[in-house]
N, C-alpha and C positions, 0 to 999 in steps of 0.2 A: 491534590484537591486544595484549592485556596480556602483558607480559614476565614470565617466571617469577621466583621469589624470589631467584635468583642475581643479579639486577640490582636497581638502586635503585628505591625506591618511585616510582610515577608516578600522576598524577591526570588523568583524562580528563574534560574539561568543555568547554562552549561558553558564549559570552556571550549572554544574552538581550537584547531590545531596550533594557532599562534598564541594561545593563552588568553585570548580576549573573551570576556563574559558576553554571552548571547542570551537575551531573554527568550523564554519558552512559555507556551500556553499549557494549561492543565487539560486533562481529558474532558472535564466538565465544561471548560470554556470552548473547546472544539465541538463538543456534541450539542451544547445548549448555549450558543453565543447570545441569544436574546435575553437569557436570565442571569448572566454573569454581571456582577456589579462593578468590577474593575476592568478597564480596558487593558489589554496586554498585546504587545506586538506578536504577530503570528510567525512562528519559525518552524520549518519542517524538522521533525525530530526522529523520523524513522521508527515510528511506533511499531511494536511487535505485531499488532493486529493487521497492519498494512502488509507486512511480510507474510503473515498467515494468509491473508486474502490472496496474495500473489501465488503462494504455494498451492492454495486450493484451485486457482486458475490452472496451474500446471497439472494438478491432479485431474481436472476436467479434460484437458488436452489428452492425457494418457488414457483416460477412460474411453475416449471417442476415436482413438487412432487404432489401426490394425496392429496386432501384437508384433509383427515383423516389420512394421513401417518405421522409418526414421523421420522425425519431425523436428523442425528448427523453430525456436522461439527466441526473439531478440528483444530485450527490454532497454528502453531509453528513459532515464530518470535523472533526478538531481541528487547530488551528494549531500548527505546530512552534514550540516555545519559542525556538529559536536560529536557525532558518532560515525564518522566516515569510515574508519577502519573496521568497526564492528559491522557496518553495512556491507563492506566489501567481503568480509569473512562469511557473512550470511549468504551473499550471492554465490560465493565459491562453493559453499556447502550445497546450495540448491543446484548448482551446475553439476556437481559430482553425483548427487542423488538422481537428477533428471537423466543424466547420461546412462545410468544403469537401467533405465526403463525405455530407452530409445528416443529421448528428447534431447536435442542439442541446444542447451540453454546458454545464451551469451547475453552480456549486458554492457552498457556504457553510461557514463555520466555526461549529461549535457551541461557544459560550462558557460553557456551564453546568458543564463539568468532569465531567459524569456520563455522557457518551456512551461506550459500550463495545461494545454489540451490533453485530455485523456482519451486514447482511442486504441483500437486494435486494427491492424492492417493484415489481411489474409492474402495468400497467393491465389485465392479463388476469385479475385476481383471485387472484394468487399472491404469497406472501411466501416468499422463499428465505433461510433462516437458514444462515449460514456460520460454523461455530465458529472457523475460522482466518482468516476474511476471504478475501482472494485469495492469501494467502501459503501455498500448498500444496506448493510445490516445494522439494526439498532443494537445497543449494548446487550450482550448476553454473557453468561459466566463461562469463559473459555477453559477454566481449569477444573470444572466440575465433571468428573467422569460419569456421573449418573444423570446427566441431562442430555436429551436427544439433540437439543439445539447445538450442543458442542460438536457433534459429529455429523449431523444431517441438516443441510441448509434449509430444507423445506420446513423445518420447525423453528426457524429464526424469524422474528418480526423484521420487516424491511422499512427503510426510510423511503420517502418519495424519491424517485429518480427517473430519468429518461434515457432511452437507448435509441440511437438513430442508425439505420443501416444505409450506407451510401455505396452506389456502384463506383468502383475505383479501379483505375488502371495500375496494375502492379508491375513493377520493374525489378528484374533480378539483378 
């Protein structure tokens, strides 16, 4: 959290693989950009809730596939500038876990710097365009074992978002 103007100036940054400081935004700046008082460059930081959102997506795939069915999920994303190794480790853990329940999870980093669109392409001829990606929930306490919003999505307040279903030709 950025401290208000009654405190001294602070700088939020992380070091990339080359040792260069990269500015980062706080959670408050990302969730409430209209109310923050200091402009800050936006840098993807691989927030834990994004990993959790993706893991919940994989859980949904598992819930809706036949128990003996093999399903493949391939993620294309950008590498976190400051926590790339941790990001890779997390994806490898997801891959191992998914493999144990019949989901072949693979991933790759897009290095072009042009990736932005968030979508899901199925092998059933559909492209699902997600304007917010999987980040549709308002803040909730993720570490509170006694709140239902932590375990059940239907009890979480949502942000406004749009989903568009497009008929799409899938190529193997």
